[in-house]
N, C-alpha and C positions, 0 to 999 in steps of 0.2 A: 523367457518372454511369456506374456500372458496370452491365453487362448482368446481369440476374438469373441467366442461364445460366452466368455465370462463378463463381458461388458454390459452395463445397464443401458448403454446408448446404442440405438440401432442406426447405423450409417447407411446412406447419407441422411442428414437431418439439419434443420436450422437450430443453431445452438447460441443462446445469448451469453455474452461474456461482459461482466461489469468491470469497468476500469476506473479507478479513482486517480485523478491527475492534478498537477499544478496547472492553474489556468494559463493558457498561452494562446496567442492569436492564431497560430498554425496547428493547434493540437489535433483537430479532427483530421486534417489532411495528413499529418504525421502518423497518426494511428492507423488511418486507412492504408497508407503506404506499407506499414508493417504487415497488415493482414494480407495485402495483395501479393506479398512475397510468397505466401503459402496458398492463396486462393486468388488467382489472377482475375477471376470473374466477379470479385467482391465489389459491391456498389457502395461508395462512401455515403450516399444519401440515406442508407439504412441505419446510420449511427444516430442515436438520440442522445441529447445532452441535458444535464441539469446542473446549474451553478449552485455553489454553496451560498449560505446567507450573506457572507461578506464578499463573495465573488473571487476568492483566492483559489478555489478549487473547482474542478468540473468532474462530474460523474458521467461517464459514457456507458451506454449500453450498445455493444457491438454485436450485431446478429450475423453470425458466420455460418456458411453452408459447410458443415463438418462432413468430411469424407472418410476420416480415419482418426484413431486415437493419436497416432504420430503427428498428424496435422495439427490437432488441437494442442498437443504438448508443445509443439514448435511455436504456435501463436502465443500461448501462455508464457513461454520463455522469452519471446521477443518483447512482449508487453512488460514483463517483470524486470527485464534488464534495461529498459529505457529510463533515462534520468528524470523525465517529467512524471513518470508513473509512481504512485505511492502504494497502491494496492490493486490486486487483480482477484476477482471472485468468479 
């Protein structure tokens, strides 16, 4: 296991996660629910969206209050495994 002192991130902090998704009417609510599994205080209205030129895809910026590396890893895994998600940065 990595030593927490080796991390470049100081916890807790606000951490933006970029998520590229297939456009869907319930996308923001769905992604917010994923984050709330690991951060119950997460506010869905902090998610910003940007549609692709043709409107087939949405780019989300999800601002998470990161409390640990484990929490961030779990959120990344939840996003990455969702069928609407194409890429997570």
